[in-house]
Structure formats: structure tokens, C-alpha cells
C-alpha positions as YAML, in Angstrom:
chain: A
units: angstrom
residues:
- id: 1
  name: UNK
  ca: [0.25, -0.19, 0.14]
- id: 2
  name: UNK
  ca: [0.96, 3.85, -0.44]
- id: 3
  name: UNK
  ca: [3.70, 5.71, 2.17]
- id: 4
  name: UNK
  ca: [4.34, 8.94, 2.32]
- id: 5
  name: UNK
  ca: [7.04, 9.32, 0.06]
- id: 6
  name: UNK
  ca: [6.14, 7.19, -2.77]
- id: 7
  name: UNK
  ca: [5.98, 9.07, -6.23]
- id: 8
  name: UNK
  ca: [4.57, 8.54, -9.58]
- id: 9
  name: UNK
  ca: [6.50, 10.31, -12.89]
- id: 10
  name: UNK
  ca: [4.69, 11.17, -15.94]
- id: 11
  name: UNK
  ca: [6.39, 13.04, -19.28]
- id: 12
  name: UNK
  ca: [4.05, 14.80, -21.74]
- id: 13
  name: UNK
  ca: [3.81, 17.66, -24.12]
- id: 14
  name: UNK
  ca: [1.13, 19.63, -26.08]
- id: 15
  name: UNK
  ca: [0.92, 20.51, -29.33]
- id: 16
  name: UNK
  ca: [-0.26, 24.09, -30.77]
- id: 17
  name: UNK
  ca: [-3.19, 22.02, -31.99]
- id: 18
  name: UNK
  ca: [-3.56, 20.39, -28.38]
- id: 19
  name: UNK
  ca: [-3.62, 24.22, -27.44]
- id: 20
  name: UNK
  ca: [-5.94, 25.36, -30.35]
- id: 21
  name: UNK
  ca: [-8.58, 22.78, -29.32]
- id: 22
  name: UNK
  ca: [-8.39, 23.58, -25.38]
- id: 23
  name: UNK
  ca: [-9.10, 27.35, -26.46]
- id: 24
  name: UNK
  ca: [-12.00, 26.42, -28.36]
- id: 25
  name: UNK
  ca: [-13.53, 24.16, -25.79]
- id: 26
  name: UNK
  ca: [-12.72, 25.98, -22.51]
- id: 27
  name: UNK
  ca: [-13.34, 29.18, -24.38]
- id: 28
  name: UNK
  ca: [-9.83, 30.96, -23.26]
- id: 29
  name: UNK
  ca: [-9.37, 32.70, -26.63]
- id: 30
  name: UNK
  ca: [-6.60, 34.88, -25.37]
- id: 31
  name: UNK
  ca: [-4.57, 35.25, -28.49]
- id: 32
  name: UNK
  ca: [-1.45, 34.92, -26.64]
- id: 33
  name: UNK
  ca: [-2.50, 30.98, -26.62]
- id: 34
  name: UNK
  ca: [-3.28, 31.07, -30.44]
- id: 35
  name: UNK
  ca: [-1.98, 33.77, -31.97]
- id: 36
  name: UNK
  ca: [1.87, 33.63, -33.44]
- id: 37
  name: UNK
  ca: [2.07, 37.52, -33.71]
- id: 38
  name: UNK
  ca: [0.49, 38.31, -30.36]
- id: 39
  name: UNK
  ca: [2.96, 35.46, -28.96]
- id: 40
  name: UNK
  ca: [5.97, 36.93, -30.63]
- id: 41
  name: UNK
  ca: [4.89, 40.24, -29.50]
- id: 42
  name: UNK
  ca: [5.11, 39.30, -25.48]
- id: 43
  name: UNK
  ca: [7.47, 38.82, -23.15]
- id: 44
  name: UNK
  ca: [7.74, 35.71, -23.53]
- id: 45
  name: UNK
  ca: [8.77, 36.07, -27.16]
- id: 46
  name: UNK
  ca: [6.21, 33.27, -28.37]
- id: 47
  name: UNK
  ca: [3.04, 31.50, -27.24]
- id: 48
  name: UNK
  ca: [2.43, 29.97, -24.16]
- id: 49
  name: UNK
  ca: [-0.04, 26.87, -23.27]
- id: 50
  name: UNK
  ca: [-3.13, 27.71, -21.12]
- id: 51
  name: UNK
  ca: [-2.01, 27.15, -17.27]
- id: 52
  name: UNK
  ca: [-5.31, 24.36, -16.57]
- id: 53
  name: UNK
  ca: [-3.87, 23.03, -19.69]
- id: 54
  name: UNK
  ca: [-0.82, 22.62, -18.34]
- id: 55
  name: UNK
  ca: [-2.05, 21.63, -14.89]
- id: 56
  name: UNK
  ca: [-4.44, 19.23, -16.37]
- id: 57
  name: UNK
  ca: [-1.82, 16.31, -16.51]
- id: 58
  name: UNK
  ca: [-3.00, 16.00, -12.83]
- id: 59
  name: UNK
  ca: [-6.43, 14.96, -13.87]
- id: 60
  name: UNK
  ca: [-4.50, 12.74, -16.13]
- id: 61
  name: UNK
  ca: [-2.45, 10.59, -13.81]
- id: 62
  name: UNK
  ca: [-4.57, 10.57, -11.05]
- id: 63
  name: UNK
  ca: [-8.21, 9.53, -13.66]
- id: 64
  name: UNK
  ca: [-5.88, 6.85, -15.69]
- id: 65
  name: UNK
  ca: [-2.47, 6.29, -14.63]
- id: 66
  name: UNK
  ca: [-1.66, 6.11, -10.81]
- id: 67
  name: UNK
  ca: [-4.37, 3.87, -8.35]
- id: 68
  name: UNK
  ca: [-7.39, 5.79, -11.04]
- id: 69
  name: UNK
  ca: [-9.94, 3.10, -10.27]
- id: 70
  name: UNK
  ca: [-12.22, 4.79, -7.45]
- id: 71
  name: UNK
  ca: [-10.46, 8.31, -7.38]
- id: 72
  name: UNK
  ca: [-12.38, 10.74, -6.25]
- id: 73
  name: UNK
  ca: [-10.70, 14.37, -6.52]
- id: 74
  name: UNK
  ca: [-11.56, 16.69, -3.42]
- id: 75
  name: UNK
  ca: [-9.07, 19.59, -3.49]
- id: 76
  name: UNK
  ca: [-6.23, 20.76, -5.78]
- id: 77
  name: UNK
  ca: [-4.18, 24.12, -5.36]
- id: 78
  name: UNK
  ca: [-1.84, 24.78, -8.08]
- id: 79
  name: UNK
  ca: [0.57, 28.01, -8.51]
- id: 80
  name: UNK
  ca: [2.11, 28.48, -11.54]
- id: 81
  name: UNK
  ca: [5.56, 29.28, -11.31]
- id: 82
  name: UNK
  ca: [7.08, 29.79, -15.24]
- id: 83
  name: UNK
  ca: [5.29, 29.68, -18.39]
- id: 84
  name: UNK
  ca: [5.13, 26.39, -20.52]
- id: 85
  name: UNK
  ca: [5.63, 26.04, -24.45]
- id: 86
  name: UNK
  ca: [4.01, 23.66, -27.10]
- id: 87
  name: UNK
  ca: [6.66, 20.92, -28.31]
- id: 88
  name: UNK
  ca: [8.73, 20.89, -24.88]
- id: 89
  name: UNK
  ca: [9.05, 18.04, -22.79]
- id: 90
  name: UNK
  ca: [7.43, 18.16, -19.07]
- id: 91
  name: UNK
  ca: [7.72, 15.85, -16.32]
- id: 92
  name: UNK
  ca: [5.09, 15.83, -13.78]
- id: 93
  name: UNK
  ca: [5.58, 14.34, -10.48]
- id: 94
  name: UNK
  ca: [2.77, 13.61, -7.39]
- id: 95
  name: UNK
  ca: [4.69, 12.48, -4.47]
- id: 96
  name: UNK
  ca: [2.54, 11.19, -1.44]
- id: 97
  name: UNK
  ca: [2.91, 13.86, 1.37]
- id: 98
  name: UNK
  ca: [0.11, 13.09, 4.24]
- id: 99
  name: UNK
  ca: [-2.16, 9.83, 4.54]
- id: 100
  name: UNK
  ca: [-5.56, 9.97, 6.36]
- id: 101
  name: UNK
  ca: [-6.05, 6.39, 6.30]
- id: 102
  name: UNK
  ca: [-9.67, 7.07, 8.41]
- id: 103
  name: UNK
  ca: [-10.75, 8.66, 5.92]
- id: 104
  name: UNK
  ca: [-9.24, 6.79, 2.77]
- id: 105
  name: UNK
  ca: [-7.36, 10.30, 1.72]
- id: 106
  name: UNK
  ca: [-3.79, 11.13, 0.44]
- id: 107
  name: UNK
  ca: [-2.71, 14.40, 0.10]
- id: 108
  name: UNK
  ca: [-0.13, 14.89, -2.53]
- id: 109
  name: UNK
  ca: [2.63, 17.27, -3.91]
- id: 110
  name: UNK
  ca: [2.15, 17.71, -7.45]
- id: 111
  name: UNK
  ca: [5.03, 19.64, -9.54]
- id: 112
  name: UNK
  ca: [6.02, 19.71, -13.18]
- id: 113
  name: UNK
  ca: [9.13, 20.76, -14.54]
- id: 114
  name: UNK
  ca: [10.42, 20.97, -17.83]
- id: 115
  name: UNK
  ca: [12.85, 18.26, -18.58]
- id: 116
  name: UNK
  ca: [15.43, 19.82, -20.71]
- id: 117
  name: UNK
  ca: [16.31, 22.96, -18.28]
- id: 118
  name: UNK
  ca: [15.13, 21.30, -15.09]
- id: 119
  name: UNK
  ca: [12.97, 23.88, -14.12]
- id: 120
  name: UNK
  ca: [10.38, 24.08, -12.09]
- id: 121
  name: UNK
  ca: [6.59, 25.15, -13.83]
- id: 122
  name: UNK
  ca: [4.04, 24.09, -11.60]
- id: 123
  name: UNK
  ca: [3.87, 23.51, -7.62]
- id: 124
  name: UNK
  ca: [0.74, 22.42, -5.98]
- id: 125
  name: UNK
  ca: [-1.12, 19.95, -3.93]
- id: 126
  name: UNK
  ca: [-4.26, 17.67, -4.56]
- id: 127
  name: UNK
  ca: [-6.33, 15.55, -2.15]
- id: 128
  name: UNK
  ca: [-7.58, 12.54, -3.03]
- id: 129
  name: UNK
  ca: [-10.29, 9.97, -1.79]
- id: 130
  name: UNK
  ca: [-10.45, 6.60, -3.03]
- id: 131
  name: UNK
  ca: [-12.23, 3.85, -0.68]
- id: 132
  name: UNK
  ca: [-11.06, 0.94, -3.47]
- id: 133
  name: UNK
  ca: [-7.37, 1.53, -2.90]
- id: 134
  name: UNK
  ca: [-6.84, 3.28, -0.12]
- id: 135
  name: UNK
  ca: [-7.25, 1.21, 2.46]
- id: 136
  name: UNK
  ca: [-4.80, 0.33, 5.34]
- id: 137
  name: UNK
  ca: [-5.52, -2.61, 7.55]
...
């Protein structure tokens, strides 16, 4: 069973098509995300991906990759530390920070790193409930 300090890592990236699709679905059509000229003229020198798109990797991890069966998201806090860009490899890391056995819950540290530079782009925590898999005897 999971213990404090256990972690899961997942590498991922997004294309401009992914960003454009997210803009359409979310309604966030800020030119900084979808217009190359606006991105080039910005302080970033190119388009950045939506912050929530970059952080959506955590729902993928908890919903499909890491003890997913039975997960219920209770809360998530996020801090965006650096911009994220298309066609850039990132690694998401979730680490068990606290276990609440009597409530079948785990508090995870959540982080995203730029693989090439090692810089952290996202920091946060997620609280998950799982009565199927978070069972300690």
C-alpha cells in the first residue's frame, strides 16, 4: 500500500493543435495562446500554453494512470511558476505527502518540471479520496 514519499512520474508535451483545441473547448481564446504574432510580441517571445492545460496532467495521472480506479478528486491547489510552451517535454511528479487512513484520503505534492532545463513550472497539492484502493489494515 502507498506510503509517505511514494511518487509517480509522467512525461508529456502539448502541440499547438492541443492548445487551439483547449482554447475552443474552454472559451479562453486569449491571443497569447493561439496567435503567433501576439505570442512573438509578448514578454515570452512566443505563445504560451494555458495554465490549466499544463496542470490538467494531474487529472490524467489520478484519473487514468495512478491508482485510478475509484479516485475522487477532493481539492487541488496550483501555483504557476514559469510559462509553458508547445513542443516542449515536461515531467509531472506526484508524491504522497500525507495519508489520512480513517478517511481513505491522500494528500499529494504535485509538480511539473521542464525536462530540458530542470526548472519547475507548476507546484501544488491535490487531495484524493479512494475507498477502493486507499485501504490500510
